[in-house]
N, C-alpha and C positions, 0 to 999 in steps of 0.2 A: 867616821861620819861620812866622808866623801863616798866610800863604797856603798854605804847604806842608802844614800841619796840616789846613787846611780842605779841601785837595785829597784828603788821605788819608781824611778823614771822609766826603766825598762818594763816593769810590770804595768805601769800606767799606759805606756805606748802600746804594749801587747794587747791590752784590753781594748784600747781605742781602735787598733788595727782590726781586731777580731770583730768588733761591732760594725765597723765600716764594711768589712768583707761580707758579713751576713746581710747588711743592708743592700749591698750590690747584688748579692744572690737573690734576695727577695724581690728587688725591683726590676732586674734586667734578665735574669736567667730563665730560659724556657724550662718549665717544670713538667715532670711526669707526675700527674696528680692521681691520688688514690683516695676513695671515700671509704672510711671505716664505719660500718653501721651494724646495728643489731642490739643485743642486750649485754648483760654484765661480763660474759666471757670475752667479748670484743672490747668492752670498755676497760677490762683488766681488773682482776682481783688477786693477781699474784703477789704474795708478800703481805696481804692484808689479813690481819688476825685481831679479833676482839675490837673491831672498829678503828684500827690504826694500821697504816702502812709502815713496814719496817725500814723503808728507804734503801734497801739493797737493790742495786742495778747490775744485772749480769753483763759480761763483756759484750754479748750480742746486742744489747740494748743501750749501749753507751751513746752519747751525743756524737753527731757527725756533722760537720759544717755543710755537707751536701744533702742533709735531711732536714726539711722544714715542716713546721706544724702550723695549721690555720687555727688561730685562737677563736675563742667565743666572741671577741671584739672584731672579728673579720680582718685580722692582720697576720702576716707571715712572720714567724720567728724560728730560731733554731729549735728543733724538736728535742724534748726531754721527757723522761718519764716523771709522773704518770701522764700520758698523752690526753686522757679524758678528764683531767681534774677540774677544768672549768666548763665541761659539757655535762657530764653525769654528776651534777652538783649535789644531788640528794643522797649520794652514796660515796663511800670512801674508795677511791681508785688506787690501783697499784699497777703491776706489770701486765700488759696485754700483748697481743701478737704484733702490733703495728711497728714498733722500732726494730724488732728482730727481722720482720719482713723487709723493711726499707734497707737496713744494713746488709741483708743477704742479697738484695737486688744489686746494690752497689758493689759488694764483694765479688759476685759472680760475673758481673758485666764490666767491671773495671772503670777506669777514669772516663770512658766515653759515655757513661750513663747520664751525666749531668746532674740535675737537682731532682730529688724525689720529694714531692709535697704530699703530706698526709692531712686529710680533713676529717677529724674525729666527729662522729655523729651519734655514737651508740649511747643508749640509756638503759641502765639495769632494770630488770623486772618487767620489761615491756612485751606485749603480745603482738602477733602479726597484725591483728586488727588495728592496733594503735599506730601502725606504720602505713596504713592504707591511704590512698590519694585523698587529699583534702584535710588530713589530720594534722595536728600541730607538728608531730615528729617528721612527717613526710614533707610538709611545707618548709620546715627548718632545714632539712637535708638538701632539698632542691635549691633553696636560697643560698646555703653555704657553698654548695657545689658551683653555682653560677658566680658567686662573688669571688671564689678562689681563682677564677680564670682571668680576672681583670688585669693582673700584672703579667699575663702571658702564661703559656703552657697549655696542656690538654689533659682532660680526664681520661685516664688509661683503664681504670677498672673500679668496680665496687666490690669491696671485701665484706661479706655478710656472715655474721654468726649470731643466729637467733632461732628460737623455737622452744627453748626450755619452758617458757611460760605457757605454751600451747599444748603441753603434755598433761594438763590437769583434768581435762574432760575429753570424752570420746568425740563429742561434737566439734570441739576446737581442733582436735587432731585430724578429724576427717576433712575439715575445711582448709587445712593448712596448704595443701598443694595448690589449690585454686587461687588462694589469696597471694601466695608467693609468686606464682606465674603472673598474676595481675600486677603485682608490685613491680616486677621486672619490666613488664610491658609499659607501664605508666612512667617509670623512671627514664626509660629509653626515649619515650615520646617527649616528655617534658624537658629533658636535657638535650634533645635534638641529636641524639646519638643512637640510631636504630640498631647498631651492632655492638653497643657498649658491653665489654666483658663483665661478667658477674660471677664471682667465685664465692660459693657458699661453703659453710663448714658443716659436715655431718655431726649431729649431736653426740656428745660424750655423756650427757646427763640430762636431767629434767626435774621440774618441780612436781610432776605427777607420775602416774602409772603408765601413760601412753607414749613412752619414749620411742619404742620401736615403731609405733604407728606414724609418728612424725618423721622418724628416720626414713621409713619406706616412702613417705610422701616426698621427701627430699630427693630420694633416688629416682623417683618416677619422672622428675622434671627433665625433659629432653628438649632443650632449646639451643639454638645456635649461640656459641660463645658463653654458655653457662657451664662452669666446671664445679666440681665438688671435691673438697679436701676432707679426709676422714679424721675426726678427733677421737672417735671411740677407741678406748684402750690407753689413751694418754692418762697419766696419773692425776687423780683429783685430790683436792684438799679434804680435810676431815669432815667438811660439810656435805661431801659427796655430790656437790653441785658445780663448784668452781674449779678451774684448772689451776695447778700449782704454777709457780714461776717457771720452773723447768719445762712444764708442758706448754705454757704460753710461748716460750722461746721456740720450742720444736714446731709448734703450730705456725708461727711466723715464718720460719724457714720453709715449711711445707707450702705455705701460701705463695711464697716467692718462687718456689720451684714449679708451681702450677702455672706461673705466669711466663709465657714463652715469647721469644723475640719476634719482631715483625720482619717482613721481607726487607732486604737492603734497599729496595727501590720504593719503600713506603713513601707516600705523598707527603707525609708529615716529617719524614726523616727522623723519626724517633729511634732511640737505641734499644728500647725495650717495649714489650706489649704483646698483644695477641696477633696471630697471623690472620 
């Protein structure tokens, strides 16, 4: 009985210590903050079948005390899959690229990285028009981005995976490049970060027949601190639209590797970021 009580005490103390440790991280640590935006493949559909998530979390997506998530209630907590469960609420969310991205950043940059803060904003089935300045999605993203800064840290990049919904008509595909350029410009202006890095994902699939037209529109964007990571060729689920869990993990790692370290004399003294 004595050993059983001791075990319970140790377990209780460990949970209390972990909770206090996360609280300290949330309140005091300078965070490298990343905005996750776009539609379903950013929100994550890995492991989702027949309207249910299987609950399988690969090693690359396991929780890490140094990876935090900004909740729908505008609070920091330890990040766990599915990251977008309280954001993309009309859909069933599973594994996306966010956790693999954050864990790869920490793995490759070591203990000097500090805290990585993820701000989920993606919503499945949305078009580029629905993300334009003044829209509900745009306003929510900017609001969440600004609120995430209140406990310290800096926004390091926006990770963007969207465009599948704009492959349905030629008109929407033709307009994609201009709308995405405008979105990047508006976000940089409203967040007061004129050189904010923006990493977009080249489409692997689409809802319509104009996938290549949207992909070409993505390739044509030549702006400072705008990078593109290629998803084409990554295995898709049987719906031929969403990435598998393995593909989401690979994408997260590729996004992390597209994010390069800043100069050592950076004014913000961040350990990771764009040059």
